[in-house]
VOPAGU-2260 file (C-alpha; in pm, 1 decimal, decimal comma):
REM VOPAGU-2260
SITE   aa  ch    i         X         Y         Z
SITE  MET   A    0   -6150,1    1037,5   -7527,0
SITE  SER   A    1   -6101,9     787,8   -7275,3
SITE  LYS   A    2   -6486,2     716,7   -7283,9
SITE  ASN   A    3   -6452,1     434,8   -7023,7
SITE  GLY   A    4   -6363,5     645,5   -6708,5
SITE  SER   A    5   -6050,7     745,0   -6537,8
SITE  ILE   A    6   -5721,5     602,2   -6623,8
SITE  LYS   A    7   -5510,6     878,0   -6512,2
SITE  GLU   A    8   -5298,8     656,0   -6285,2
SITE  SER   A    9   -5266,1     398,7   -6568,9
SITE  ILE   A   10   -5116,5     717,8   -6789,3
SITE  PHE   A   11   -4878,1     807,3   -6530,9
SITE  SER   A   12   -4735,5     477,2   -6447,5
SITE  ILE   A   13   -4682,4     405,6   -6814,1
SITE  TYR   A   14   -4516,5     753,4   -6851,8
SITE  LEU   A   15   -4261,3     638,4   -6564,8
SITE  LYS   A   16   -4199,0     326,2   -6745,1
SITE  LEU   A   17   -4123,6     477,2   -7059,3
SITE  ARG   A   18   -3883,2     714,0   -6893,2
SITE  PRO   A   19   -3697,6     529,5   -6614,8
SITE  HIS   A   20   -3424,1     827,2   -6596,8
SITE  ILE   A   21   -3704,4    1033,6   -6396,5
SITE  LEU   A   22   -3672,1     766,9   -6136,8
SITE  GLN   A   23   -3328,1     769,9   -6115,9
SITE  ASP   A   24   -3269,0    1137,0   -6117,5
SITE  THR   A   25   -3516,0    1164,2   -5800,1
SITE  LEU   A   26   -3383,4     836,3   -5609,2
SITE  GLY   A   27   -3031,8     864,6   -5694,7
SITE  PHE   A   28   -2989,0     514,7   -5842,6
SITE  ARG   A   29   -3082,6     333,4   -6147,7
SITE  VAL   A   30   -3415,7     170,6   -6170,0
SITE  ASP   A   31   -3422,0    -117,8   -6425,4
SITE  ASN   A   32   -3651,9    -379,8   -6538,6
SITE  ILE   A   33   -3989,9    -194,9   -6481,4
SITE  THR   A   34   -4329,9    -382,6   -6482,5
SITE  LEU   A   35   -4677,2    -250,5   -6429,1
SITE  GLU   A   36   -4938,7    -382,8   -6186,0
SITE  HIS   A   37   -4688,9    -689,0   -6126,2
SITE  ARG   A   38   -4867,3    -924,9   -5898,2
SITE  ILE   A   39   -4690,9   -1082,4   -5591,3
SITE  ALA   A   40   -4907,5   -1332,8   -5417,1
SITE  TYR   A   41   -5250,7   -1175,0   -5385,1
SITE  ASN   A   42   -5119,3    -828,3   -5395,3
SITE  ASN   A   43   -5077,7    -606,3   -5702,1
SITE  ILE   A   44   -4778,4    -342,4   -5696,3
SITE  ASP   A   45   -4864,2     -53,1   -5910,4
SITE  ILE   A   46   -4489,3     -32,8   -6047,9
SITE  ARG   A   47   -4220,5    -284,8   -5973,7
SITE  GLY   A   48   -3866,9    -252,2   -6077,7
SITE  ALA   A   49   -3477,0    -320,6   -5958,4
SITE  ASP   A   50   -3203,0    -131,4   -5858,4
SITE  SER   A   51   -2966,1    -368,1   -6052,5
SITE  GLN   A   52   -2632,0    -234,0   -5904,2
SITE  ARG   A   53   -2737,6    -361,2   -5581,9
SITE  ARG   A   54   -2956,8    -643,6   -5704,6
SITE  ILE   A   55   -3248,7    -497,2   -5486,9
SITE  PRO   A   56   -3627,4    -499,7   -5589,0
SITE  VAL   A   57   -3810,3    -180,9   -5605,8
SITE  PHE   A   58   -4177,1    -147,9   -5530,9
SITE  ILE   A   59   -4362,5     161,1   -5611,8
SITE  GLU   A   60   -4710,0     274,0   -5497,0
SITE  VAL   A   61   -4873,0     532,3   -5701,7
SITE  GLN   A   62   -5146,4     763,8   -5525,0
SITE  LEU   A   63   -5278,8    1051,7   -5731,5
SITE  MET   A   64   -5446,2    1212,8   -5437,8
SITE  LYS   A   65   -5306,0    1375,1   -5148,2
SITE  ALA   A   66   -5146,1    1122,8   -4902,2
SITE  ASN   A   67   -5386,0     984,3   -4662,5
SITE  LYS   A   68   -5422,5     701,6   -4372,9
SITE  LYS   A   69   -5546,2     427,9   -4602,9
SITE  TYR   A   70   -5220,0     450,3   -4828,5
SITE  LEU   A   71   -5030,8     505,5   -4519,7
SITE  ASN   A   72   -5126,3     169,5   -4385,1
SITE  ARG   A   73   -5072,4      14,1   -4715,1
SITE  ILE   A   74   -4717,1     121,1   -4715,9
SITE  LYS   A   75   -4649,0      -3,5   -4366,4
SITE  GLU   A   76   -4763,0    -330,9   -4463,7
SITE  MET   A   77   -4547,4    -337,2   -4756,5
SITE  VAL   A   78   -4218,5    -249,6   -4537,9
SITE  GLU   A   79   -4321,4    -537,7   -4318,8
SITE  LYS   A   80   -4409,2    -788,7   -4599,9
SITE  TYR   A   81   -4128,2    -706,1   -4855,8
SITE  ASN   A   82   -3754,9    -771,2   -4687,6
SITE  GLU   A   83   -3454,7    -641,8   -4875,0
SITE  SER   A   84   -3627,7    -391,2   -5081,8
SITE  VAL   A   85   -3671,0     -18,1   -5159,3
SITE  ILE   A   86   -4036,3     114,3   -5117,5
SITE  VAL   A   87   -4136,9     405,2   -5273,5
SITE  TRP   A   88   -4453,2     622,9   -5201,0
SITE  ILE   A   89   -4562,2     866,5   -5483,3
SITE  ALA   A   90   -4855,2    1083,1   -5385,2
SITE  ARG   A   91   -4986,4    1438,2   -5478,6
SITE  ALA   A   92   -4892,0    1584,7   -5155,6
SITE  PHE   A   93   -4809,9    1481,4   -4807,5
SITE  ASP   A   94   -4896,2    1665,6   -4464,2
SITE  LYS   A   95   -4706,7    1705,4   -4167,5
SITE  LYS   A   96   -4922,6    1466,5   -3976,2
SITE  VAL   A   97   -4872,7    1172,0   -4243,9
SITE  MET   A   98   -4534,1    1236,1   -4284,9
SITE  ASN   A   99   -4455,6    1269,7   -3884,7
SITE  GLU   A  100   -4669,0     925,6   -3828,5
SITE  LEU   A  101   -4447,5     751,4   -4114,3
SITE  ARG   A  102   -4132,0     882,6   -3963,2
SITE  ASP   A  103   -4242,6     769,0   -3606,9
SITE  TRP   A  104   -4358,0     418,1   -3738,4
SITE  LEU   A  105   -4035,3     376,6   -3927,7
SITE  SER   A  106   -3803,2     461,0   -3631,4
SITE  LEU   A  107   -3988,6     207,4   -3413,8
SITE  HIS   A  108   -3999,3     -54,9   -3700,6
SITE  HIS   A  109   -3617,1     -89,2   -3791,6
SITE  LYS   A  110   -3587,1    -308,7   -4109,5
SITE  LYS   A  111   -3221,1    -349,0   -4188,8
SITE  PHE   A  112   -3236,2    -410,5   -4544,2
SITE  VAL   A  113   -3536,8    -191,4   -4645,8
SITE  ASP   A  114   -3538,1     169,2   -4765,5
SITE  VAL   A  115   -3835,2     397,5   -4792,5
SITE  TYR   A  116   -3891,7     717,8   -5024,3
SITE  ALA   A  117   -4185,5     965,8   -5019,0
SITE  LEU   A  118   -4222,9    1142,7   -5317,8
SITE  SER   A  119   -4447,3    1426,8   -5416,7
SITE  LEU   A  120   -4597,7    1524,4   -5758,2
SITE  HIS   A  121   -4570,3    1859,1   -5929,2
SITE  LYS   A  122   -4869,8    2089,7   -5862,5
SITE  ASP   A  123   -4991,1    2090,5   -6202,1
SITE  THR   A  124   -4969,1    1709,3   -6234,6
SITE  THR   A  125   -5319,8    1618,0   -6179,3
SITE  SER   A  126   -5455,7    1870,1   -6436,3
SITE  VAL   A  127   -5217,9    1726,6   -6722,5
SITE  LEU   A  128   -5336,0    1388,7   -6624,4
SITE  GLU   A  129   -5698,8    1512,4   -6673,5
SITE  ARG   A  130   -5612,6    1661,1   -7001,6
SITE  LEU   A  131   -5456,5    1342,1   -7130,6
SITE  ASN   A  132   -5736,3    1126,5   -6976,8
SITE  GLU   A  133   -5963,5    1341,3   -7207,7
SITE  MET   A  134   -5805,7    1236,1   -7521,7
SITE  HIS   A  135   -5910,6     962,2   -7728,3
SITE  ASN   A  136   -5712,7     663,2   -7588,9
SITE  LEU   A  137   -5510,4     602,6   -7905,7
SITE  ASP   A  138   -5394,1     971,5   -7874,9
SITE  ILE   A  139   -5260,1     975,7   -7540,7
SITE  TYR   A  140   -4915,9     787,5   -7604,7
SITE  GLU   A  141   -4803,7    1069,0   -7836,1
SITE  ASN   A  142   -4907,9    1355,6   -7591,2
SITE  LEU   A  143   -4722,7    1208,3   -7297,2
SITE  HIS   A  144   -4454,3    1475,8   -7363,3
SITE  LEU   A  145   -4716,1    1722,0   -7193,5
SITE  LEU   A  146   -4584,6    1560,4   -6853,8
SITE  ALA   A  147   -4229,9    1632,7   -6933,7
SITE  GLU   A  148   -4289,8    2003,6   -6916,5
SITE  LEU   A  149   -4351,5    1958,1   -6540,0
SITE  ASN   A  150   -4010,1    1985,6   -6397,8
SITE  PRO   A  151   -3948,2    1837,7   -6127,1
SITE  LEU   A  152   -4230,7    1582,8   -6165,2
SITE  LEU   A  153   -4113,2    1418,0   -5855,0
SITE  THR   A  154   -3938,4    1554,1   -5527,8
SITE  VAL   A  155   -3832,1    1382,3   -5243,6
SITE  GLU   A  156   -4016,9    1451,5   -4914,5
SITE  LEU   A  157   -3887,9    1164,9   -4723,7
SITE  GLU   A  158   -3575,0     938,3   -4776,6
SITE  HIS   A  159   -3527,8     658,8   -4453,7
SITE  LYS   A  160   -3242,7     450,3   -4567,2
SITE  GLN   A  161   -3137,5     159,0   -4379,7
SITE  ILE   A  162   -2959,1     -51,6   -4645,7
SITE  HIS   A  163   -2564,4     -18,0   -4663,0
SITE  SER   A  164   -2445,8     113,1   -5006,4
SITE  GLN   A  165   -2221,8    -179,1   -5058,3
SITE  HIS   A  166   -2506,8    -417,7   -4989,7
SITE  CYS   A  167   -2581,9    -676,8   -5263,8
SITE  GLY   A  168   -2888,9    -838,1   -5264,4
SITE  GLN   A  169   -3031,5   -1189,6   -5418,5
SITE  MET   A  170   -3233,0   -1077,0   -5689,0
SITE  ASN   A  171   -3157,8   -1188,8   -6035,3
SITE  THR   A  172   -3157,8    -879,7   -6248,0
SITE  ASN   A  173   -3044,5   -1023,4   -6574,5
SITE  PRO   A  174   -3332,8   -1050,5   -6834,6
SITE  PRO   A  175   -3479,6   -1358,0   -6883,1
SITE  THR   A  176   -3343,2   -1555,8   -7213,5
SITE  ILE   A  177   -3664,7   -1686,6   -7442,8
SITE  ASP   A  178   -3703,7   -2050,9   -7499,5
SITE  TYR   A  179   -3934,5   -2080,2   -7789,1
SITE  ASN   A  180   -4003,8   -2430,1   -7651,2
SITE  ARG   A  181   -4206,0   -2295,4   -7374,4
SITE  PRO   A  182   -4556,6   -2108,9   -7459,1
SITE  GLU   A  183   -4538,8   -1854,4   -7178,6
SITE  ASP   A  184   -4190,8   -1747,7   -7329,4
SITE  VAL   A  185   -4317,8   -1719,7   -7655,3
SITE  LYS   A  186   -4625,2   -1502,8   -7524,5
SITE  ARG   A  187   -4383,1   -1279,8   -7342,5
SITE  ALA   A  188   -4171,3   -1248,4   -7661,5
SITE  LEU   A  189   -4483,2   -1168,4   -7890,6
SITE  LEU   A  190   -4591,8    -899,0   -7633,9
SITE  ARG   A  191   -4265,0    -740,0   -7644,8
SITE  LYS   A  192   -4290,6    -719,0   -8013,9
SITE  LEU   A  193   -4634,8    -563,4   -8009,4
SITE  ARG   A  194   -4521,9    -325,6   -7760,3
SITE  THR   A  195   -4239,2    -200,0   -7993,4
SITE  ARG   A  196   -4480,5    -191,4   -8309,8
SITE  ILE   A  197   -4787,9     -36,7   -8147,9
SITE  PRO   A  198   -4682,4     129,4   -7868,8
SITE  TYR   A  199   -4957,8     373,0   -7859,6
SITE  PHE   A  200   -5219,6     104,6   -7758,4
SITE  LEU   A  201   -5163,4     130,3   -7391,3
SITE  ASN   A  202   -5276,0    -225,8   -7269,8
SITE  PHE   A  203   -4975,7    -365,1   -7428,9
SITE  HIS   A  204   -4742,9    -185,5   -7166,2
SITE  TYR   A  205   -4886,5    -399,8   -6877,3
SITE  ASP   A  206   -4773,1    -736,8   -6788,2
SITE  LYS   A  207   -4992,7   -1017,3   -6889,5
SITE  LYS   A  208   -5067,0   -1364,0   -6716,9
SITE  THR   A  209   -4845,3   -1623,2   -6858,7
SITE  ASN   A  210   -4958,0   -2011,9   -6818,7
SITE  GLN   A  211   -4727,4   -2283,5   -6935,8
SITE  ASN   A  212   -5041,4   -2470,5   -7082,1
SITE  ASP   A  213   -5219,0   -2175,5   -7269,2
SITE  ARG   A  214   -5080,4   -2059,2   -7609,2
SITE  ILE   A  215   -5309,3   -1757,3   -7630,3
SITE  LEU   A  216   -5245,0   -1394,3   -7523,0
SITE  THR   A  217   -5529,4   -1203,2   -7382,4
SITE  ILE   A  218   -5554,2    -841,8   -7403,9
SITE  GLY   A  219   -5848,9    -584,2   -7326,1
SITE  ALA   A  220   -5989,8    -401,2   -7636,5
SITE  GLY   A  221   -6103,2    -124,7   -7388,2
SITE  LYS   A  222   -6440,5    -210,3   -7327,9
SITE  SER   A  223   -6551,5    -466,6   -7069,7
SITE  GLY   A  224   -6659,9    -777,4   -7270,6
SITE  ILE   A  225   -6480,8    -719,2   -7563,6
SITE  ILE   A  226   -6091,1    -864,3   -7568,1
SITE  TYR   A  227   -5833,9    -923,7   -7808,3
SITE  ARG   A  228   -5668,1   -1280,5   -7837,2
SITE  CYS   A  229   -5374,4   -1352,0   -8051,3
SITE  SER   A  230   -5128,9   -1655,6   -8078,4
SITE  ALA   A  231   -4812,1   -1735,8   -8256,6
SITE  LYS   A  232   -4915,1   -2115,8   -8290,5
SITE  ASP   A  233   -5233,6   -2267,3   -8108,8
SITE  VAL   A  234   -5332,9   -2619,8   -8063,6
SITE  ARG   A  235   -5455,9   -2610,6   -8409,8
SITE  ASN   A  236   -5113,6   -2505,6   -8561,0
SITE  LEU   A  237   -5268,5   -2182,3   -8658,5
SITE  ALA   A  238   -5124,3   -1844,1   -8572,5
SITE  PHE   A  239   -5416,7   -1560,0   -8560,5
SITE  VAL   A  240   -5540,0   -1221,8   -8406,0
SITE  GLU   A  241   -5926,2   -1217,8   -8318,9
SITE  MET   A  242   -6168,9    -995,2   -8147,1
SITE  TYR   A  243   -6379,2   -1170,3   -7899,6
SITE  PHE   A  244   -6714,8   -1083,2   -7787,4
SITE  ASP   A  245   -6918,4   -1229,4   -7493,4
SITE  ILE   A  246   -7270,3   -1299,2   -7503,3
SITE  ALA   A  247   -7359,8    -967,3   -7330,1
SITE  GLU   A  248   -7193,0    -762,1   -7599,9
SITE  LYS   A  249   -7328,0    -991,3   -7916,5
SITE  ASP   A  250   -7493,7    -671,8   -8073,8
SITE  TRP   A  251   -7150,0    -522,6   -8106,4
SITE  TYR   A  252   -7036,2    -834,1   -8297,7
SITE  GLU   A  253   -7345,9    -826,6   -8489,4
SITE  SER   A  254   -7312,5    -418,6   -8573,6
SITE  PHE   A  255   -6965,6    -511,3   -8709,7
SITE  LYS   A  256   -7117,8    -794,6   -8914,6
SITE  GLY   A  257   -7333,1    -551,5   -9042,7
SITE  ILE   A  258   -7012,1    -380,5   -9200,7
SITE  GLU   A  259   -6820,4    -651,9   -9269,3
SITE  ARG   A  260   -6747,2    -567,0   -9635,3
SITE  GLU   A  261   -6599,1    -248,5   -9506,3
SITE  LEU   A  262   -6398,8    -394,4   -9229,8
SITE  VAL   A  263   -6239,5    -649,7   -9489,3
SITE  ALA   A  264   -6145,2    -382,5   -9721,4
SITE  THR   A  265   -5947,0    -174,6   -9448,6
SITE  ILE   A  266   -5819,7    -443,7   -9204,6
SITE  HIS   A  267   -5744,5    -758,5   -9404,8
SITE  LYS   A  268   -5876,2    -948,6   -9663,2
SITE  ASP   A  269   -5894,0   -1301,6   -9493,0
SITE  LEU   A  270   -6059,4   -1117,4   -9213,6
SITE  CYS   A  271   -6354,2   -1359,1   -9108,2
SITE  PHE   A  272   -6667,6   -1359,8   -8868,4
SITE  ARG   A  273   -6789,2   -1654,1   -8669,9
SITE  LYS   A  274   -6894,0   -1739,0   -8313,3
SITE  ARG   A  275   -6888,5   -1389,1   -8194,4
SITE  ARG   A  276   -6512,6   -1380,1   -8306,1
SITE  ILE   A  277   -6373,7   -1142,4   -8560,4
SITE  GLY   A  278   -6028,8   -1259,9   -8668,8
SITE  VAL   A  279   -5742,5   -1322,3   -8918,1
SITE  TYR   A  280   -5605,5   -1696,1   -8922,0
SITE  PHE   A  281   -5315,6   -1799,8   -9113,7
SITE  LYS   A  282   -4997,1   -2056,1   -9095,2
SITE  PRO   A  283   -4727,8   -1960,4   -8886,3
SITE  GLU   A  284   -4412,4   -1881,4   -9043,2
SITE  GLU   A  285   -4115,7   -2123,8   -8990,3
SITE  ASP   A  286   -3918,7   -1866,6   -8769,3
SITE  TYR   A  287   -4122,4   -1700,6   -8466,5
SITE  GLU   A  288   -3980,1   -1353,4   -8544,7
SITE  GLN   A  289   -4163,6   -1355,2   -8875,2
SITE  THR   A  290   -4469,0   -1494,7   -8725,2
SITE  PHE   A  291   -4471,4   -1200,2   -8476,7
SITE  GLU   A  292   -4386,8    -956,1   -8754,2
SITE  LYS   A  293   -4727,4   -1062,5   -8915,4
SITE  ILE   A  294   -4935,7   -1064,7   -8596,5
SITE  ALA   A  295   -4829,1    -723,6   -8508,1
SITE  GLU   A  296   -4929,9    -624,1   -8893,3
SITE  VAL   A  297   -5268,3    -748,1   -8854,0
SITE  PHE   A  298   -5294,7    -639,6   -8479,3
SITE  LYS   A  299   -5217,7    -275,4   -8580,8
SITE  LYS   A  300   -5488,5    -288,5   -8850,3
SITE  MET   A  301   -5753,1    -431,7   -8615,5
SITE  ILE   A  302   -5658,4    -186,2   -8358,6
SITE  ASP   A  303   -5666,4     120,4   -8601,3
SITE  GLY   A  304   -5996,3     -29,6   -8782,1
SITE  PHE   A  305   -6206,0    -109,4   -8411,7
SITE  SER   A  306   -6081,8     138,0   -8195,3
SITE  PRO   A  307   -6282,5     442,6   -8360,5
SITE  TYR   A  308   -6603,9     246,6   -8270,5
SITE  ILE   A  309   -6499,2      73,0   -7951,9
SITE  LEU   A  310   -6281,9     368,1   -7794,9
SITE  GLY   A  311   -6425,0     681,8   -8012,0
SITE  GLY   A  312   -6768,8     641,3   -8004,6
SITE  LYS   A  313   -6776,8     612,7   -8389,4
SITE  GLU   A  314   -7148,2     509,0   -8487,2
SITE  ILE   A  315   -7134,4     182,1   -8695,2
SITE  GLY   A  316   -7328,8     207,0   -9029,0
SITE  MET   A  317   -7623,0     -25,6   -9071,2
SITE  SER   A  318   -7642,1    -175,0   -9444,2
SITE  VAL   A  319   -8020,3    -302,2   -9354,6
SITE  SER   A  320   -8364,8    -173,3   -9436,1
SITE  VAL   A  321   -8537,1      75,9   -9224,2
SITE  GLU   A  322   -8776,6    -196,1   -9057,1
SITE  ASP   A  323   -8481,7    -394,9   -8977,4
SITE  GLN   A  324   -8281,7     -98,9   -8835,1
SITE  GLU   A  325   -8572,6     -18,8   -8634,9
SITE  GLU   A  326   -8594,9    -371,4   -8486,5
SITE  TYR   A  327   -8210,9    -383,2   -8433,4
SITE  ILE   A  328   -8240,0     -10,8   -8246,2
SITE  MET   A  329   -8512,2    -187,9   -8018,7
SITE  LYS   A  330   -8318,5    -456,9   -7929,0
SITE  LYS   A  331   -7995,5    -289,2   -7873,9
SITE  PHE   A  332   -8171,2     -20,7   -7633,1
SITE  VAL   A  333   -8421,8    -210,2   -7476,4
SITE  GLN   A  334   -8319,7    -448,2   -7177,8
SITE  VAL   A  335   -8432,8    -799,5   -7237,4
SITE  PRO   A  336   -8385,4   -1084,2   -6981,6
SITE  ILE   A  337   -8158,0   -1335,1   -7084,1
SITE  GLU   A  338   -8159,5   -1688,7   -6921,0
SITE  LEU   A  339   -7818,3   -1788,3   -6790,0
SITE  PRO   A  340   -7621,5   -1479,1   -6918,5
SITE  GLU   A  341   -7245,5   -1548,9   -6994,1
SITE  GLN   A  342   -7027,2   -1352,8   -6752,4
SITE  PRO   A  343   -6799,2   -1063,3   -6951,3
SITE  PHE   A  344   -6419,5   -1110,9   -6912,1
SITE  PRO   A  345   -6282,8    -847,7   -6684,6
SITE  THR   A  346   -6009,5    -656,7   -6888,6
SITE  GLU   A  347   -5761,4    -425,2   -6817,2
SITE  ASP   A  348   -5931,2     -94,8   -6847,6
SITE  SER   A  349   -6253,2    -227,3   -6681,8
SITE  TYR   A  350   -6031,5    -352,3   -6362,7
SITE  ARG   A  351   -5844,4     -20,7   -6350,4
SITE  ILE   A  352   -6120,8     241,6   -6382,3
SITE  GLN   A  353   -6335,3      30,1   -6130,0
SITE  MET   A  354   -6042,9      42,5   -5859,8
SITE  GLU   A  355   -5917,2     400,1   -5935,9
SITE  GLU   A  356   -6315,0     546,2   -5908,4
SITE  LEU   A  357   -6371,7     333,3   -5605,2
SITE  SER   A  358   -6052,4     429,9   -5449,3
SITE  GLU   A  359   -6141,3     819,8   -5519,3
SITE  LEU   A  360   -6505,6     779,1   -5396,0
SITE  LEU   A  361   -6401,1     619,2   -5053,6
SITE  LEU   A  362   -6089,0     854,2   -5005,5
SITE  THR   A  363   -6273,4    1158,5   -5066,1
SITE  LYS   A  364   -6598,5    1075,4   -4810,9
């Protein structure tokens, strides 16, 4: 089950990314190079793609509720901000008032190189997404086919075209080549390998921040304060996969340390525990692809080994005396003030759930 709250919007976005033909069949042109939660300046775009034939960016805003004024204003801002683009607004449904206001606004704000589409969802989309959201996080991927039963999933409610069909834009739609001398390219290539080898771990499907001075790829483990970190070659000339716990989640680390022997037997013989980190560290292979394969193999075992506890609610066994166990339980469930607490890292799940639940709260008031 998706224990941490609602990730329905994330599930829907991943589904569209994995099945771009749905967008193509609805919009009438091919959408390539799809990325999720693409950050432009200080704004997050739910889905970003490209019309490769016309070399024009495609920006998609996803709203799983009925279209409303708040999202309408967001679409207006996008039309004004992104020249030479296709803006797509997906919502559960559109009423006449919202559609008329959008049409009137577009007729008064001519943008010669901006097309706008409004797409409504199949009436059963919300119920299917709720079913998926209630599943164990690692089971969602193999059940995405439930959305394929909704036909058509998307219906065009508005089509406002301003771009000439023969227009060719400025966007570079060729996939970037990988330069293994650039740490950010190494991380992109590694993430691509992880998506291929472990597609059911949904956080791999999102783009990650890349920094040319940072060799470590960071991915949320599904709970705030617990993250996965990996690198094909760090400053110590080591490749590794590790799970990191902030100080606020130290009890989780200690609990896993209590079943260290079991985890070593099921995940990896070289799994080690130190400084609130649980990981496997090894010398990189001479070829990056071979190193990626080894990282993916270890990563898969760690996800399969830790996720039943972190995402599935499985209890962690305790190999200690009754007295020690009672003391542990008191520490775990009684809040004790900590001086200068370490702030937890925000993760993909914690941020998305917070934003989706806050949006639903504000829009239903």
